[in-house]
A tleap script that builds the chain and sets N, CA, C and O, in Angstrom:
source leaprc.protein.ff14SB
mol = sequence {
  NMET PRO LEU THR SER ASN LEU ASP GLN THR
  ILE GLU LYS TYR ALA THR GLY ARG PHE THR
  ASP THR THR PRO LEU LEU GLU ALA GLY ILE
  GLU SER LEU ALA LEU LEU ARG LEU ALA VAL
  GLU VAL VAL ALA ASP ASP ASP ALA GLU ILE
  ASP LEU ALA SER LEU VAL ASP VAL ARG THR
  VAL GLY ASP LEU LYS ALA TRP LEU MET ARG
  LEU ALA ALA SER ALA CCYS
}
set mol.1.N position { 2.496 -12.559 -2.043 }
set mol.1.CA position { 3.378 -12.461 -0.885 }
set mol.1.C position { 3.787 -11.006 -0.680 }
set mol.1.O position { 4.246 -10.372 -1.630 }
set mol.2.N position { 3.641 -10.462 0.502 }
set mol.2.CA position { 4.095 -9.088 0.761 }
set mol.2.C position { 5.618 -9.058 0.841 }
set mol.2.O position { 6.203 -9.119 1.923 }
set mol.3.N position { 6.227 -8.966 -0.295 }
set mol.3.CA position { 7.665 -9.172 -0.436 }
set mol.3.C position { 8.511 -8.222 0.406 }
set mol.3.O position { 9.407 -8.666 1.123 }
set mol.4.N position { 8.240 -6.939 0.329 }
set mol.4.CA position { 9.121 -5.984 0.997 }
set mol.4.C position { 9.103 -6.146 2.508 }
set mol.4.O position { 10.133 -5.951 3.154 }
set mol.5.N position { 7.976 -6.493 3.082 }
set mol.5.CA position { 7.899 -6.602 4.540 }
set mol.5.C position { 8.448 -7.921 5.058 }
set mol.5.O position { 8.856 -7.997 6.216 }
set mol.6.N position { 8.469 -8.951 4.242 }
set mol.6.CA position { 8.895 -10.267 4.703 }
set mol.6.C position { 10.187 -10.767 4.077 }
set mol.6.O position { 10.563 -11.919 4.291 }
set mol.7.N position { 10.864 -9.948 3.324 }
set mol.7.CA position { 12.050 -10.415 2.607 }
set mol.7.C position { 13.148 -10.898 3.549 }
set mol.7.O position { 13.744 -11.947 3.304 }
set mol.8.N position { 13.425 -10.162 4.614 }
set mol.8.CA position { 14.442 -10.611 5.566 }
set mol.8.C position { 14.058 -11.946 6.189 }
set mol.8.O position { 14.903 -12.828 6.344 }
set mol.9.N position { 12.791 -12.098 6.545 }
set mol.9.CA position { 12.329 -13.361 7.136 }
set mol.9.C position { 12.442 -14.506 6.144 }
set mol.9.O position { 12.803 -15.620 6.521 }
set mol.10.N position { 12.138 -14.245 4.890 }
set mol.10.CA position { 12.244 -15.272 3.861 }
set mol.10.C position { 13.696 -15.694 3.683 }
set mol.10.O position { 13.986 -16.886 3.581 }
set mol.11.N position { 14.604 -14.735 3.645 }
set mol.11.CA position { 16.023 -15.039 3.490 }
set mol.11.C position { 16.548 -15.782 4.720 }
set mol.11.O position { 17.384 -16.677 4.590 }
set mol.12.N position { 16.065 -15.420 5.913 }
set mol.12.CA position { 16.496 -16.088 7.145 }
set mol.12.C position { 16.241 -17.593 7.113 }
set mol.12.O position { 16.983 -18.362 7.724 }
set mol.13.N position { 15.206 -18.008 6.412 }
set mol.13.CA position { 14.899 -19.437 6.342 }
set mol.13.C position { 16.005 -20.222 5.649 }
set mol.13.O position { 16.172 -21.415 5.904 }
set mol.14.N position { 16.754 -19.571 4.784 }
set mol.14.CA position { 17.788 -20.244 3.998 }
set mol.14.C position { 19.202 -19.898 4.428 }
set mol.14.O position { 20.151 -20.579 4.039 }
set mol.15.N position { 19.357 -18.855 5.221 }
set mol.15.CA position { 20.684 -18.443 5.687 }
set mol.15.C position { 21.091 -19.299 6.887 }
set mol.15.O position { 20.248 -19.720 7.679 }
set mol.16.N position { 22.371 -19.543 7.005 }
set mol.16.CA position { 22.865 -20.295 8.152 }
set mol.16.C position { 23.619 -19.398 9.121 }
set mol.16.O position { 24.097 -19.855 10.160 }
set mol.17.N position { 23.723 -18.129 8.780 }
set mol.17.CA position { 24.407 -17.182 9.655 }
set mol.17.C position { 23.666 -15.863 9.699 }
set mol.17.O position { 22.718 -15.640 8.947 }
set mol.18.N position { 24.106 -14.997 10.585 }
set mol.18.CA position { 23.512 -13.654 10.681 }
set mol.18.C position { 23.916 -12.849 9.452 }
set mol.18.O position { 24.948 -13.107 8.832 }
set mol.19.N position { 23.081 -11.867 9.114 }
set mol.19.CA position { 23.396 -11.069 7.931 }
set mol.19.C position { 22.820 -9.676 8.020 }
set mol.19.O position { 21.849 -9.421 8.732 }
set mol.20.N position { 23.453 -8.773 7.268 }
set mol.20.CA position { 22.937 -7.439 6.993 }
set mol.20.C position { 22.940 -7.315 5.477 }
set mol.20.O position { 23.321 -8.256 4.780 }
set mol.21.N position { 22.528 -6.187 4.968 }
set mol.21.CA position { 22.516 -5.995 3.517 }
set mol.21.C position { 23.911 -6.065 2.901 }
set mol.21.O position { 24.048 -6.372 1.716 }
set mol.22.N position { 24.945 -5.785 3.688 }
set mol.22.CA position { 26.306 -5.786 3.142 }
set mol.22.C position { 27.028 -7.133 3.319 }
set mol.22.O position { 28.166 -7.284 2.876 }
set mol.23.N position { 26.385 -8.087 3.949 }
set mol.23.CA position { 27.000 -9.398 4.174 }
set mol.23.C position { 27.111 -10.165 2.859 }
set mol.23.O position { 26.121 -10.299 2.139 }
set mol.24.N position { 28.303 -10.670 2.537 }
set mol.24.CA position { 28.431 -11.525 1.349 }
set mol.24.C position { 27.561 -12.782 1.523 }
set mol.24.O position { 27.402 -13.287 2.634 }
set mol.25.N position { 27.011 -13.271 0.422 }
set mol.25.CA position { 26.106 -14.413 0.486 }
set mol.25.C position { 26.739 -15.620 1.162 }
set mol.25.O position { 26.094 -16.279 1.978 }
set mol.26.N position { 27.994 -15.921 0.835 }
set mol.26.CA position { 28.631 -17.091 1.431 }
set mol.26.C position { 28.815 -16.949 2.940 }
set mol.26.O position { 28.734 -17.941 3.665 }
set mol.27.N position { 29.061 -15.732 3.421 }
set mol.27.CA position { 29.163 -15.509 4.866 }
set mol.27.C position { 27.829 -15.746 5.549 }
set mol.27.O position { 27.790 -16.188 6.697 }
set mol.28.N position { 26.734 -15.456 4.855 }
set mol.28.CA position { 25.397 -15.680 5.401 }
set mol.28.C position { 24.985 -17.138 5.243 }
set mol.28.O position { 23.940 -17.547 5.749 }
set mol.29.N position { 25.793 -17.915 4.552 }
set mol.29.CA position { 25.488 -19.324 4.350 }
set mol.29.C position { 24.482 -19.579 3.247 }
set mol.29.O position { 23.840 -20.629 3.215 }
set mol.30.N position { 24.343 -18.624 2.345 }
set mol.30.CA position { 23.391 -18.766 1.247 }
set mol.30.C position { 24.150 -19.226 0.005 }
set mol.30.O position { 24.939 -18.477 -0.573 }
set mol.31.N position { 23.897 -20.463 -0.389 }
set mol.31.CA position { 24.572 -21.049 -1.539 }
set mol.31.C position { 23.594 -21.206 -2.691 }
set mol.31.O position { 22.438 -20.793 -2.588 }
set mol.32.N position { 24.046 -21.795 -3.779 }
set mol.32.CA position { 23.272 -21.835 -5.022 }
set mol.32.C position { 21.899 -22.492 -4.880 }
set mol.32.O position { 20.927 -21.984 -5.439 }
set mol.33.N position { 21.792 -23.579 -4.167 }
set mol.33.CA position { 20.496 -24.232 -4.005 }
set mol.33.C position { 19.533 -23.343 -3.227 }
set mol.33.O position { 18.345 -23.283 -3.543 }
set mol.34.N position { 20.040 -22.659 -2.221 }
set mol.34.CA position { 19.208 -21.733 -1.453 }
set mol.34.C position { 18.730 -20.586 -2.333 }
set mol.34.O position { 17.593 -20.135 -2.195 }
set mol.35.N position { 19.583 -20.108 -3.236 }
set mol.35.CA position { 19.192 -19.029 -4.151 }
set mol.35.C position { 18.033 -19.469 -5.040 }
set mol.35.O position { 17.083 -18.718 -5.262 }
set mol.36.N position { 18.123 -20.675 -5.536 }
set mol.36.CA position { 17.048 -21.199 -6.376 }
set mol.36.C position { 15.762 -21.350 -5.577 }
set mol.36.O position { 14.688 -20.988 -6.058 }
set mol.37.N position { 15.857 -21.868 -4.388 }
set mol.37.CA position { 14.664 -22.024 -3.537 }
set mol.37.C position { 14.047 -20.681 -3.188 }
set mol.37.O position { 12.824 -20.544 -3.169 }
set mol.38.N position { 14.879 -19.693 -2.915 }
set mol.38.CA position { 14.373 -18.340 -2.639 }
set mol.38.C position { 13.621 -17.790 -3.846 }
set mol.38.O position { 12.542 -17.215 -3.703 }
set mol.39.N position { 14.187 -17.967 -5.020 }
set mol.39.CA position { 13.555 -17.463 -6.239 }
set mol.39.C position { 12.194 -18.117 -6.445 }
set mol.39.O position { 11.220 -17.439 -6.770 }
set mol.40.N position { 12.127 -19.413 -6.261 }
set mol.40.CA position { 10.861 -20.129 -6.442 }
set mol.40.C position { 9.837 -19.678 -5.413 }
set mol.40.O position { 8.653 -19.556 -5.728 }
set mol.41.N position { 10.277 -19.430 -4.195 }
set mol.41.CA position { 9.353 -18.989 -3.148 }
set mol.41.C position { 8.814 -17.587 -3.406 }
set mol.41.O position { 7.646 -17.306 -3.139 }
set mol.42.N position { 9.663 -16.715 -3.921 }
set mol.42.CA position { 9.270 -15.322 -4.143 }
set mol.42.C position { 8.357 -15.172 -5.355 }
set mol.42.O position { 7.462 -14.327 -5.358 }
set mol.43.N position { 8.576 -15.982 -6.377 }
set mol.43.CA position { 7.765 -15.883 -7.589 }
set mol.43.C position { 6.468 -16.658 -7.364 }
set mol.43.O position { 6.489 -17.876 -7.188 }
set mol.44.N position { 5.368 -15.964 -7.370 }
set mol.44.CA position { 4.085 -16.596 -7.083 }
set mol.44.C position { 3.556 -17.405 -8.269 }
set mol.44.O position { 2.787 -18.348 -8.082 }
set mol.45.N position { 3.962 -17.044 -9.475 }
set mol.45.CA position { 3.461 -17.686 -10.682 }
set mol.45.C position { 4.279 -18.941 -10.994 }
set mol.45.O position { 5.482 -18.856 -11.241 }
set mol.46.N position { 3.627 -20.096 -10.982 }
set mol.46.CA position { 4.325 -21.358 -11.253 }
set mol.46.C position { 4.885 -21.435 -12.668 }
set mol.46.O position { 5.819 -22.198 -12.917 }
set mol.47.N position { 4.332 -20.657 -13.600 }
set mol.47.CA position { 4.782 -20.687 -14.988 }
set mol.47.C position { 5.834 -19.621 -15.299 }
set mol.47.O position { 6.305 -19.535 -16.433 }
set mol.48.N position { 6.202 -18.821 -14.324 }
set mol.48.CA position { 7.166 -17.747 -14.550 }
set mol.48.C position { 8.555 -18.324 -14.795 }
set mol.48.O position { 8.943 -19.326 -14.193 }
set mol.49.N position { 9.293 -17.678 -15.685 }
set mol.49.CA position { 10.670 -18.078 -15.948 }
set mol.49.C position { 11.597 -17.289 -15.031 }
set mol.49.O position { 11.409 -16.091 -14.819 }
set mol.50.N position { 12.585 -17.967 -14.498 }
set mol.50.CA position { 13.550 -17.329 -13.612 }
set mol.50.C position { 14.877 -17.252 -14.348 }
set mol.50.O position { 15.474 -18.276 -14.683 }
set mol.51.N position { 15.336 -16.021 -14.599 }
set mol.51.CA position { 16.593 -15.803 -15.311 }
set mol.51.C position { 17.748 -15.907 -14.324 }
set mol.51.O position { 18.099 -14.925 -13.669 }
set mol.52.N position { 18.329 -17.073 -14.219 }
set mol.52.CA position { 19.416 -17.288 -13.273 }
set mol.52.C position { 20.727 -16.649 -13.719 }
set mol.52.O position { 21.644 -16.490 -12.914 }
set mol.53.N position { 20.819 -16.284 -14.990 }
set mol.53.CA position { 22.039 -15.627 -15.481 }
set mol.53.C position { 22.258 -14.284 -14.784 }
set mol.53.O position { 23.396 -13.838 -14.638 }
set mol.54.N position { 21.183 -13.650 -14.360 }
set mol.54.CA position { 21.316 -12.357 -13.689 }
set mol.54.C position { 21.885 -12.492 -12.276 }
set mol.54.O position { 22.194 -11.486 -11.637 }
set mol.55.N position { 22.025 -13.706 -11.791 }
set mol.55.CA position { 22.620 -13.926 -10.462 }
set mol.55.C position { 24.124 -13.666 -10.435 }
set mol.55.O position { 24.719 -13.602 -9.359 }
set mol.56.N position { 24.732 -13.519 -11.584 }
set mol.56.CA position { 26.180 -13.306 -11.659 }
set mol.56.C position { 26.609 -12.087 -10.832 }
set mol.56.O position { 27.678 -12.095 -10.222 }
set mol.57.N position { 25.784 -11.053 -10.813 }
set mol.57.CA position { 26.130 -9.823 -10.106 }
set mol.57.C position { 25.648 -9.802 -8.663 }
set mol.57.O position { 25.872 -8.816 -7.961 }
set mol.58.N position { 25.004 -10.847 -8.208 }
set mol.58.CA position { 24.480 -10.897 -6.837 }
set mol.58.C position { 25.570 -11.441 -5.920 }
set mol.58.O position { 25.915 -12.622 -5.965 }
set mol.59.N position { 26.099 -10.552 -5.091 }
set mol.59.CA position { 27.205 -10.946 -4.215 }
set mol.59.C position { 26.875 -10.775 -2.732 }
set mol.59.O position { 27.418 -11.487 -1.887 }
set mol.60.N position { 25.989 -9.834 -2.418 }
set mol.60.CA position { 25.647 -9.556 -1.018 }
set mol.60.C position { 24.156 -9.803 -0.794 }
set mol.60.O position { 23.391 -9.992 -1.740 }
set mol.61.N position { 23.767 -9.798 0.467 }
set mol.61.CA position { 22.354 -9.965 0.795 }
set mol.61.C position { 21.538 -8.807 0.213 }
set mol.61.O position { 20.408 -9.014 -0.228 }
set mol.62.N position { 22.087 -7.609 0.206 }
set mol.62.CA position { 21.402 -6.464 -0.395 }
set mol.62.C position { 21.187 -6.664 -1.887 }
set mol.62.O position { 20.119 -6.348 -2.411 }
set mol.63.N position { 22.200 -7.188 -2.575 }
set mol.63.CA position { 22.060 -7.510 -3.999 }
set mol.63.C position { 20.970 -8.555 -4.198 }
set mol.63.O position { 20.176 -8.469 -5.134 }
set mol.64.N position { 20.941 -9.542 -3.308 }
set mol.64.CA position { 19.940 -10.603 -3.390 }
set mol.64.C position { 18.534 -10.043 -3.224 }
set mol.64.O position { 17.621 -10.416 -3.960 }
set mol.65.N position { 18.362 -9.151 -2.260 }
set mol.65.CA position { 17.048 -8.538 -2.048 }
set mol.65.C position { 16.596 -7.786 -3.298 }
set mol.65.O position { 15.447 -7.909 -3.722 }
set mol.66.N position { 17.500 -7.012 -3.881 }
set mol.66.CA position { 17.154 -6.256 -5.093 }
set mol.66.C position { 16.787 -7.204 -6.226 }
set mol.66.O position { 15.827 -6.955 -6.956 }
set mol.67.N position { 17.542 -8.288 -6.381 }
set mol.67.CA position { 17.265 -9.277 -7.433 }
set mol.67.C position { 15.917 -9.941 -7.214 }
set mol.67.O position { 15.144 -10.112 -8.157 }
set mol.68.N position { 15.634 -10.315 -5.975 }
set mol.68.CA position { 14.352 -10.953 -5.676 }
set mol.68.C position { 13.182 -10.002 -5.924 }
set mol.68.O position { 12.130 -10.424 -6.405 }
set mol.69.N position { 13.360 -8.729 -5.601 }
set mol.69.CA position { 12.295 -7.760 -5.841 }
set mol.69.C position { 12.047 -7.580 -7.349 }
set mol.69.O position { 10.900 -7.500 -7.787 }
set mol.70.N position { 13.126 -7.519 -8.132 }
set mol.70.CA position { 12.970 -7.420 -9.591 }
set mol.70.C position { 12.304 -8.676 -10.148 }
set mol.70.O position { 11.458 -8.600 -11.039 }
set mol.71.N position { 12.687 -9.803 -9.625 }
set mol.71.CA position { 12.127 -11.081 -10.052 }
set mol.71.C position { 10.633 -11.136 -9.749 }
set mol.71.O position { 9.839 -11.545 -10.596 }
set mol.72.N position { 10.259 -10.733 -8.565 }
set mol.72.CA position { 8.840 -10.744 -8.188 }
set mol.72.C position { 8.041 -9.762 -9.034 }
set mol.72.O position { 6.912 -10.055 -9.426 }
set mol.73.N position { 8.620 -8.600 -9.317 }
set mol.73.CA position { 7.925 -7.600 -10.118 }
set mol.73.C position { 7.733 -8.075 -11.556 }
set mol.73.O position { 6.696 -7.806 -12.162 }
set mol.74.N position { 8.707 -8.767 -12.096 }
set mol.74.CA position { 8.598 -9.234 -13.476 }
set mol.74.C position { 7.640 -10.410 -13.619 }
set mol.74.O position { 7.156 -10.686 -14.716 }
set mol.75.N position { 7.365 -11.098 -12.526 }
set mol.75.CA position { 6.461 -12.248 -12.566 }
set mol.75.C position { 4.995 -11.844 -12.456 }
set mol.75.O position { 4.101 -12.667 -12.650 }
set mol.76.N position { 4.758 -10.586 -12.147 }
set mol.76.CA position { 3.361 -10.112 -11.987 }
set mol.76.C position { 2.668 -9.942 -13.311 }
set mol.76.O position { 1.500 -9.554 -13.351 }
savepdb mol mol.pdb
quit
């Protein structure tokens, strides 16, 4: 998946509101189930482990993008 070019579009599928990188996740309508679905969609490897403990510091859409990019990179 070309992550960097499609990340906003991928997040839009799970968000219920408009967002920028500084929008808090709850304002964008992104809750815990959506976070898990995003992680599964971004990680191409079905056997990859997803460290959900690192989500503790993810508060904004920008934080989410950075987390998803790290997650995708570690799954390669």
